[in-house]
Backbone bond lengths (Angstrom), bond angles and torsions (degrees), N, CA, C in turn:
res aa  C-N    CA-C-N  psi(-1)  N-CA   C-N-CA  omega(-1)  CA-C   N-CA-C  phi
1 M - - - 1.466 - - 1.530 109.35 -
2 A 1.302 115.78 131.73 1.462 120.59 -179.21 1.524 110.82 -67.56
3 K 1.329 115.38 141.15 1.452 120.19 178.22 1.523 110.19 -77.79
4 Q 1.307 115.24 142.46 1.459 120.33 178.27 1.519 108.82 -116.14
5 K 1.312 115.75 121.40 1.456 120.47 179.33 1.523 109.81 -90.61
6 I 1.315 115.30 134.46 1.463 121.19 178.83 1.522 108.35 -115.27
7 R 1.304 115.67 126.19 1.460 120.70 -178.60 1.520 109.78 -101.35
8 F 1.328 115.33 140.03 1.458 121.27 176.64 1.524 109.31 -122.19
9 N 1.320 115.82 140.72 1.457 122.35 175.20 1.525 109.04 -111.58
10 Y 1.322 115.55 145.94 1.459 121.38 -175.06 1.531 109.89 -109.65
11 F 1.337 115.06 136.21 1.464 120.52 -177.59 1.529 110.50 -137.63
12 E 1.318 114.33 153.62 1.463 120.89 166.45 1.521 106.96 -101.03
13 P 1.345 118.31 113.93 1.467 119.67 179.58 1.528 110.70 -69.46
14 Q 1.314 115.46 132.16 1.459 121.68 -179.03 1.519 109.68 -133.25
15 L 1.326 115.38 165.00 1.459 122.29 174.60 1.522 108.88 -120.24
16 I 1.330 115.00 135.20 1.461 120.47 172.55 1.523 106.88 -89.90
17 I 1.329 116.44 112.48 1.465 120.74 -175.30 1.528 109.63 -107.68
18 E 1.340 116.19 -154.18 1.458 120.14 -177.74 1.530 110.75 -58.06
19 N 1.330 115.03 146.63 1.467 122.62 178.46 1.526 112.18 60.43
20 N 1.348 115.85 23.31 1.471 121.92 179.93 1.522 113.28 60.42
21 D 1.326 116.36 24.01 1.462 119.94 175.59 1.524 109.71 -73.53
22 L 1.331 116.04 148.24 1.458 122.43 179.02 1.520 109.91 -107.05
23 V 1.331 116.17 131.61 1.463 121.51 175.89 1.521 108.50 -130.77
24 K 1.331 116.29 152.22 1.456 120.49 177.03 1.521 110.11 -64.09
25 W 1.310 115.66 144.15 1.467 121.08 178.51 1.523 108.68 -117.13
26 D 1.320 116.07 110.18 1.461 121.00 173.40 1.524 107.45 -80.03
27 M 1.325 117.06 113.01 1.460 122.07 -173.17 1.527 113.54 -84.62
28 K 1.312 118.38 -0.54 1.467 121.22 -173.16 1.530 112.59 -57.71
29 K 1.334 117.98 -52.99 1.470 120.66 -178.51 1.527 110.97 -65.23
30 F 1.317 116.12 -36.19 1.464 121.44 177.66 1.525 110.84 -61.15
31 L 1.325 116.49 -47.30 1.462 120.67 -179.22 1.523 111.50 -69.95
32 D 1.332 116.94 -37.06 1.469 119.88 176.31 1.526 110.78 -60.15
33 A 1.326 116.26 -41.91 1.467 120.26 -179.25 1.522 111.10 -63.30
34 I 1.323 116.93 -40.37 1.466 120.32 179.12 1.524 110.80 -66.71
35 L 1.330 116.85 -47.05 1.464 120.59 -177.46 1.523 111.98 -67.92
36 N 1.317 117.14 -30.94 1.470 120.22 178.77 1.522 112.36 -75.35
37 N 1.328 116.38 -13.83 1.468 120.58 178.13 1.526 110.83 -117.84
38 K 1.319 115.28 34.21 1.465 121.24 -176.44 1.517 110.88 -54.71
39 K 1.308 115.37 133.46 1.462 125.53 174.89 1.526 113.96 70.14
40 T 1.327 118.18 -7.32 1.465 119.62 171.04 1.530 110.13 -106.21
41 F 1.319 115.67 -9.06 1.459 122.04 -178.10 1.529 109.23 -89.24
42 D 1.325 116.89 127.62 1.468 121.59 177.43 1.523 108.22 -79.41
43 A 1.324 115.79 103.78 1.463 120.69 -173.73 1.519 113.54 -96.15
44 S 1.315 117.96 5.70 1.465 120.00 -177.92 1.529 110.72 -79.15
45 V 1.318 115.19 134.18 1.466 122.24 177.19 1.525 107.34 -131.84
46 F 1.321 116.78 123.19 1.461 120.89 -178.04 1.529 110.10 -80.89
47 L 1.329 114.80 129.22 1.460 122.19 179.90 1.524 108.80 -123.94
48 G 1.305 116.85 73.22 1.458 120.56 -176.02 1.514 110.47 69.36
49 D 1.334 116.73 -123.33 1.463 121.55 179.49 1.521 112.35 -81.38
50 E 1.316 117.52 -4.77 1.461 121.95 -177.86 1.521 110.21 -115.96
51 I 1.324 115.17 164.98 1.462 121.24 -178.49 1.519 108.68 -130.23
52 S 1.316 116.26 136.89 1.458 121.08 171.62 1.524 108.65 -99.16
53 D 1.323 115.81 141.15 1.461 120.89 -179.86 1.521 108.35 -145.43
54 L 1.321 116.75 167.08 1.457 121.86 177.31 1.516 110.45 -102.05
55 E 1.330 116.12 141.50 1.461 122.27 171.86 1.526 107.38 -94.98
56 W 1.331 115.98 99.55 1.459 120.39 -170.66 1.521 113.53 -63.47
57 N 1.322 117.90 -28.54 1.464 120.15 178.45 1.523 112.34 -71.40
58 S 1.325 116.64 -11.40 1.465 121.52 179.99 1.522 110.85 -119.76
59 C 1.323 116.16 31.85 1.466 121.68 178.45 1.522 108.71 -127.74
60 D 1.330 117.58 122.07 1.461 119.01 -178.27 1.524 110.10 -169.66
61 Y 1.339 114.10 177.93 1.462 122.01 175.53 1.519 108.09 -117.29
62 D 1.325 116.69 126.80 1.459 122.66 178.54 1.525 107.78 -95.60
63 S 1.335 116.34 99.56 1.463 120.49 -174.79 1.527 112.32 -68.73
64 S 1.333 117.78 -30.71 1.467 120.08 -178.09 1.529 111.48 -67.60
65 N 1.321 116.90 -32.05 1.470 121.08 179.40 1.520 113.01 -108.60
66 D 1.329 116.45 -2.63 1.467 122.40 -179.64 1.532 111.20 53.88
67 I 1.329 115.31 54.76 1.463 120.56 175.98 1.528 109.32 -135.89
68 Y 1.303 115.17 149.84 1.465 122.18 174.18 1.528 108.25 -104.23
69 Y 1.308 116.12 149.55 1.461 119.16 172.82 1.522 109.87 -144.71
70 I 1.322 114.84 138.13 1.461 122.18 175.42 1.523 107.54 -136.54
71 Q 1.306 115.46 156.81 1.462 120.10 177.74 1.519 109.27 -122.34
72 L 1.323 114.73 121.18 1.459 120.92 177.26 1.522 109.49 -94.52
73 S 1.304 116.63 140.62 1.460 121.21 176.14 1.522 110.04 -113.15
74 K 1.324 115.31 144.39 1.461 121.53 172.35 1.520 107.36 -105.73
75 L 1.320 116.16 116.36 1.462 121.45 -176.05 1.522 109.84 -106.70
76 R 1.315 115.49 135.79 1.464 120.05 177.10 1.519 109.92 -140.68
77 S 1.328 114.95 150.56 1.465 121.13 178.82 1.523 111.12 -127.04
78 K 1.336 116.57 11.42 1.460 121.48 177.67 1.526 109.54 -116.10
79 N 1.347 115.37 159.01 1.466 121.35 -179.69 1.524 111.52 53.88
80 I 1.326 115.70 48.68 1.460 121.28 -178.61 1.531 109.29 -76.40
81 P 1.332 118.89 128.91 1.466 120.28 179.21 1.525 111.65 -72.84
82 S 1.313 115.47 171.23 1.465 121.20 178.46 1.524 110.24 -100.54
83 R 1.326 115.21 165.23 1.451 123.22 177.36 1.531 107.45 -108.10
84 K 1.356 116.78 140.00 1.472 117.98 -174.77 1.523 111.04 -151.64
85 R 1.344 114.86 142.60 1.458 122.70 169.68 1.532 108.51 -106.01
86 I 1.322 116.52 153.12 1.464 120.35 178.86 1.527 109.72 -62.09
87 N 1.327 114.25 133.39 1.470 122.05 -179.91 1.530 113.04 66.27
88 H 1.315 116.49 19.21 1.461 121.18 175.13 1.524 108.42 -127.22
89 D 1.314 115.83 158.10 1.459 120.08 177.33 1.523 110.41 -70.47
90 K 1.316 114.63 151.68 1.464 119.74 177.71 1.526 110.17 -68.65
91 E 1.325 114.99 156.39 1.459 121.46 177.57 1.522 108.71 -126.98
92 D 1.311 116.66 135.29 1.462 120.48 177.45 1.526 110.10 -69.29
93 I 1.320 115.65 145.60 1.459 121.41 173.07 1.520 107.51 -95.30
94 N 1.296 116.79 112.32 1.460 121.79 -178.20 1.527 109.98 -96.45
95 L 1.312 115.02 126.33 1.460 121.34 179.56 1.517 110.18 -107.81
96 A 1.326 115.76 144.16 1.459 120.25 173.14 1.530 109.12 -70.64
97 D 1.315 116.18 168.33 1.468 120.25 -176.66 1.527 112.37 -60.44
98 D 1.337 116.78 -27.45 1.463 120.19 -178.23 1.532 111.83 -106.55
99 E 1.327 117.43 19.99 1.459 121.54 179.32 1.524 110.62 -112.94
100 Y 1.331 115.06 148.76 1.459 121.62 -178.46 1.530 109.36 -141.58
101 L 1.314 115.49 162.72 1.455 120.68 165.91 1.523 107.83 -88.03
102 G 1.325 116.62 136.76 1.456 119.75 -174.81 1.520 113.35 -122.05
103 E 1.321 115.18 142.10 1.461 123.29 169.64 1.522 106.43 -127.01
104 F 1.347 117.11 154.31 1.456 118.61 -164.40 1.528 112.24 -133.38
105 N 1.338 114.28 146.49 1.466 122.97 174.90 1.526 108.65 -128.98
106 L 1.324 116.38 127.31 1.463 121.21 175.29 1.522 109.30 -89.15
107 L 1.337 116.38 132.87 1.458 122.26 177.00 1.523 108.54 -117.96
108 V 1.328 116.83 128.43 1.464 122.61 178.66 1.522 107.84 -118.94
109 Y 1.334 116.10 128.80 1.467 120.06 -179.19 1.521 109.58 -116.72
110 D 1.330 115.83 127.26 1.461 122.56 176.88 1.522 108.24 -104.93
111 P 1.348 117.84 105.23 1.470 119.32 -176.50 1.524 113.34 -69.58
112 K 1.330 117.36 -18.17 1.465 119.81 -178.48 1.523 111.26 -67.77
113 V 1.307 116.52 -38.10 1.469 120.75 -179.45 1.525 111.61 -114.57
114 Q 1.334 116.42 1.35 1.466 123.29 179.51 1.536 110.93 53.97
115 A 1.332 114.48 50.65 1.461 120.96 178.63 1.520 109.67 -116.74
116 L 1.327 115.63 141.69 1.462 122.19 177.50 1.524 108.29 -111.05
117 I 1.326 115.55 123.92 1.462 122.31 -178.32 1.524 107.42 -107.51
118 V 1.320 117.04 122.08 1.462 121.93 -171.48 1.529 110.06 -118.53
119 Q 1.328 115.40 126.96 1.462 120.43 175.36 1.520 109.56 -70.09
120 S 1.321 115.48 130.60 1.462 120.39 177.96 1.521 109.69 -83.93
121 N 1.315 116.27 130.14 1.462 122.12 177.88 1.521 107.52 -139.51
122 F 1.321 116.41 113.85 1.466 121.33 -176.93 1.520 111.52 -55.66
123 Y 1.334 116.69 -35.40 1.459 121.17 -177.02 1.528 112.15 -94.66
124 G 1.309 117.19 -6.19 1.458 120.59 -177.56 1.521 112.29 -88.94
125 L 1.313 115.19 -157.48 1.458 121.34 -179.86 1.526 110.60 -70.88
126 T 1.316 116.03 141.18 1.456 120.48 173.10 1.524 108.93 -76.92
127 T 1.331 115.98 168.47 1.465 119.82 177.83 1.523 110.74 -58.69
128 K 1.330 116.88 -40.88 1.465 120.97 178.76 1.524 110.65 -63.43
129 Q 1.332 117.01 -42.53 1.464 120.19 179.70 1.525 111.43 -66.75
130 I 1.327 117.15 -36.47 1.464 120.24 177.33 1.521 110.03 -63.61
131 A 1.339 116.72 -42.39 1.466 120.24 177.82 1.526 110.83 -62.41
132 L 1.339 117.34 -40.75 1.468 120.83 178.24 1.525 111.02 -66.80
133 A 1.343 116.60 -39.66 1.464 120.04 178.21 1.522 110.73 -63.70
134 L 1.334 117.24 -43.12 1.463 120.80 178.32 1.525 110.99 -65.76
135 T 1.331 116.68 -34.97 1.469 120.22 176.25 1.521 110.49 -61.39
136 G 1.347 116.36 -46.93 1.461 120.20 178.91 1.517 112.52 -64.24
137 L 1.331 117.48 -41.17 1.468 121.08 178.73 1.527 110.95 -65.38
138 R 1.323 116.11 -39.13 1.469 119.57 179.55 1.524 111.19 -63.86
139 Q 1.325 117.40 -39.12 1.464 120.22 177.85 1.531 111.06 -64.02
140 K 1.336 116.93 -36.13 1.467 120.08 178.02 1.524 111.08 -69.82
141 V 1.329 116.74 -36.16 1.467 120.40 175.96 1.525 110.12 -65.69
142 N 1.333 117.33 -38.77 1.465 120.64 177.44 1.525 111.34 -59.55
143 K 1.335 116.45 -39.01 1.467 119.81 178.47 1.524 111.14 -65.28
144 I 1.327 116.20 -39.95 1.469 119.77 177.98 1.526 110.49 -62.81
145 N 1.333 116.27 -41.59 1.462 121.02 -177.87 1.521 113.01 -83.08
146 G 1.340 117.10 -6.49 1.456 120.06 -178.99 1.512 113.34 69.93
147 T 1.335 116.68 30.07 1.461 121.12 179.65 1.524 109.97 -113.58
148 S 1.321 115.70 165.80 1.462 120.59 -178.78 1.519 109.65 -148.45
149 D 1.330 116.07 148.25 1.461 121.12 176.51 1.522 112.00 -81.83
150 G 1.313 116.99 -16.05 1.453 120.66 -175.16 1.514 110.72 120.74
151 D 1.316 115.99 -156.66 1.466 120.26 -177.74 1.528 112.17 -65.17
152 I 1.321 116.72 -34.97 1.464 121.07 -178.75 1.528 108.79 -116.99
153 P 1.327 117.87 115.40 1.476 120.28 -179.88 1.526 111.14 -62.35
154 Y 1.322 115.51 145.19 1.454 120.32 177.16 1.533 109.89 -71.40
155 V 1.310 115.08 151.73 1.466 121.68 -178.86 1.527 108.75 -115.44
156 V 1.319 116.22 136.70 1.462 121.13 179.25 1.527 109.75 -76.73
157 H 1.316 115.24 135.12 1.468 121.85 175.77 1.521 108.09 -127.22
158 L 1.326 116.97 132.62 1.463 121.81 179.00 1.525 108.72 -105.30
159 S 1.327 115.18 110.04 1.462 120.77 -178.10 1.530 109.25 -93.84
160 P 1.336 118.32 119.91 1.471 120.12 -177.73 1.526 111.96 -60.86
161 V 1.321 115.71 139.91 1.461 121.95 173.87 1.523 107.12 -93.28
162 I 1.318 116.23 116.17 1.458 121.47 -175.54 1.528 109.98 -86.08
163 D 1.320 116.44 136.01 1.464 122.25 176.69 1.524 108.50 -77.87
164 S 1.334 116.73 100.91 1.467 120.79 -176.36 1.524 111.81 -65.76
165 N 1.338 117.26 -30.74 1.469 119.61 178.87 1.526 110.89 -64.29
166 A 1.343 116.08 -40.46 1.465 119.45 178.62 1.524 110.74 -65.75
167 I 1.344 116.56 -38.58 1.470 120.26 178.38 1.524 110.40 -64.04
168 N 1.339 116.56 -45.09 1.465 120.35 -179.70 1.525 111.46 -63.62
169 K 1.337 115.81 -36.81 1.464 119.62 178.80 1.520 110.69 -62.55
170 V 1.330 115.80 -41.76 1.463 119.95 178.83 1.521 110.74 -66.29
171 L 1.337 116.29 -43.34 1.462 119.92 -177.62 1.523 112.10 -64.50
172 N 1.331 116.85 -28.09 1.461 120.74 -177.95 1.526 113.13 -88.26
173 N 1.320 117.09 -5.13 1.462 119.46 178.00 1.528 110.62 -68.00
174 E 1.315 115.46 140.14 1.460 119.81 177.94 1.526 111.74 -85.04
175 I 1.336 116.41 -26.19 1.460 120.92 -178.60 1.521 109.57 -126.34
176 Y 1.311 117.30 132.30 1.458 123.07 175.57 1.530 107.77 -111.97
177 R 1.326 116.92 111.71 1.463 119.77 178.66 1.529 111.49 -84.65
178 K 1.312 115.21 -34.71 1.469 118.66 -178.81 1.522 109.36 -154.57
179 V 1.311 116.11 137.14 1.460 122.28 175.59 1.520 107.84 -124.48
180 T 1.334 116.73 124.35 1.462 121.74 179.37 1.518 109.41 -117.02
181 I 1.314 115.98 126.13 1.465 122.05 178.23 1.519 107.96 -113.43
182 K 1.332 115.84 120.45 1.460 120.61 178.13 1.525 108.62 -113.23
183 G 1.316 115.85 142.65 1.455 119.45 -179.70 1.512 111.78 -147.54
184 A 1.322 115.21 153.12 1.460 121.77 176.16 1.517 107.93 -138.42
185 D 1.323 115.78 153.59 1.458 121.03 -178.28 1.531 109.20 54.58
186 Y 1.326 115.71 58.77 1.458 121.05 -173.23 1.522 112.92 -61.97
187 N 1.336 117.89 -17.44 1.465 119.77 -179.73 1.521 111.81 -61.12
188 A 1.347 115.28 -25.12 1.460 119.06 -178.59 1.522 111.64 -66.53
189 I 1.337 117.34 -26.21 1.463 119.83 -179.77 1.522 112.32 -111.50
190 A 1.313 117.00 -4.11 1.464 119.68 -176.72 1.523 111.89 -64.31
191 D 1.334 116.70 -32.20 1.459 120.51 -177.16 1.522 112.95 -89.15
192 S 1.331 117.49 -5.05 1.460 119.95 -178.25 1.528 110.05 -83.13
193 D 1.317 114.95 162.19 1.462 120.55 -179.68 1.528 108.90 -85.32
194 L 1.307 116.30 97.02 1.460 121.13 -179.35 1.523 110.01 -95.65
195 N 1.308 115.62 124.35 1.458 120.06 176.95 1.528 108.99 -91.09
196 S 1.321 115.38 55.63 1.460 121.04 -177.44 1.520 108.97 -148.39
197 Q 1.324 115.76 109.50 1.461 120.06 179.66 1.524 110.91 -64.76
198 L 1.353 116.56 -35.81 1.460 120.95 -177.86 1.526 111.25 -67.06
199 L 1.346 116.87 -45.05 1.462 119.78 179.15 1.517 111.23 -66.61
200 N 1.314 116.60 -38.06 1.464 119.52 178.47 1.524 111.13 -61.98
201 K 1.341 117.05 -39.82 1.465 120.35 177.60 1.524 110.83 -65.73
202 T 1.333 116.23 -38.01 1.467 120.20 178.60 1.518 110.81 -62.90
203 I 1.326 116.83 -44.36 1.465 121.40 -179.62 1.522 110.65 -65.92
204 D 1.343 116.80 -39.79 1.468 119.92 177.74 1.525 110.97 -62.19
205 A 1.339 116.77 -40.48 1.465 120.54 179.48 1.524 111.07 -65.83
206 L 1.330 116.96 -40.20 1.463 120.55 177.19 1.517 111.08 -62.83
207 N 1.319 115.54 -39.87 1.458 119.89 -178.64 1.523 111.14 -64.37
208 E 1.337 116.87 -36.84 1.467 120.67 -178.60 1.525 112.20 -66.55
209 I 1.324 116.90 -35.81 1.475 120.19 -176.94 1.522 111.71 -102.29
210 H 1.343 116.36 8.83 1.468 121.82 -179.75 1.528 111.01 57.21
211 G 1.316 115.86 41.69 1.465 120.67 178.93 1.516 111.88 -80.78
212 V 1.315 115.19 171.70 1.463 121.38 -179.12 1.527 110.86 -122.80
213 N 1.326 116.86 -53.58 1.457 121.49 -176.15 1.528 110.89 -104.34
214 F 1.331 115.33 154.17 1.456 118.72 174.84 1.529 109.79 -144.18
215 E 1.321 115.22 153.19 1.463 122.45 174.83 1.520 107.45 -138.04
216 L 1.313 115.65 117.63 1.457 122.18 -175.52 1.525 108.53 -116.29
217 T 1.330 117.31 121.04 1.462 121.82 -177.98 1.520 110.18 -117.19
218 L 1.324 116.15 126.60 1.461 123.07 175.56 1.521 107.46 -113.51
219 S 1.319 117.57 124.62 1.460 120.53 -177.91 1.526 110.19 -133.62
220 M 1.324 114.77 157.41 1.459 120.59 178.98 1.521 109.72 -75.94
221 A 1.317 116.07 145.41 1.459 120.20 177.62 1.522 110.01 -70.65
222 K 1.315 115.04 144.89 1.461 120.05 178.46 1.527 109.34 -89.48
223 S 1.312 115.28 127.88 1.464 119.34 178.97 1.522 110.45 -89.33
224 E 1.320 115.97 154.90 1.454 120.18 -179.43 1.527 110.48 -70.46
225 K 1.325 115.03 140.07 1.460 119.91 177.35 1.526 109.84 -82.95
226 K 1.305 115.92 132.62 1.458 120.55 179.41 1.521 109.64 -97.43
227 I 1.328 115.80 131.61 1.463 121.36 179.39 1.525 108.75 -93.70
228 R 1.307 114.66 123.93 1.468 118.88 -179.38 1.533 110.09 -98.78
């Protein structure tokens, strides 16, 4: 059986409050409220043409390790693929009005260090969609608790936790064969003072084509091998 690698990304959950200030968000009470209202809590959050929902059989608190875990699903009813056997014609997959195709992301929360660990799924929810789903769920929890953020609801922001050891390892390398820079939501850095002509050109190009993500790779030139 082929091995399947599962990647996890680490985040510090934050809230965007008044004046766009960022504060840490302790998710413990939020998760307790959801788990205490299991199966009576409306966990659906609309994300454009897609819907986020909770998989209740994969949501719980592990008391022995003091961690919470929930599983978010991304549901869609558009662009449905077909079913096919070899040497046979394809067959459409017909869904009922209340049926969707689902992809899933596992979220693990460690209240001791207030870190959120998110399973990466290429077909599942993006980091931005997960933040929007958590924002919608938090607003529903506020209604249950009879609390309010004020005139403008707070928005969940997931701040990546950077592996400092990996950064130090790169900085201590004597030779760099390839450097890859990946970015998303480039508008967040477009207004900053970047001392990089190359990055500035990349951002300008994205702006012209209304792009969102970019991947910039710098590699060493390969020299010709001499035969002796």
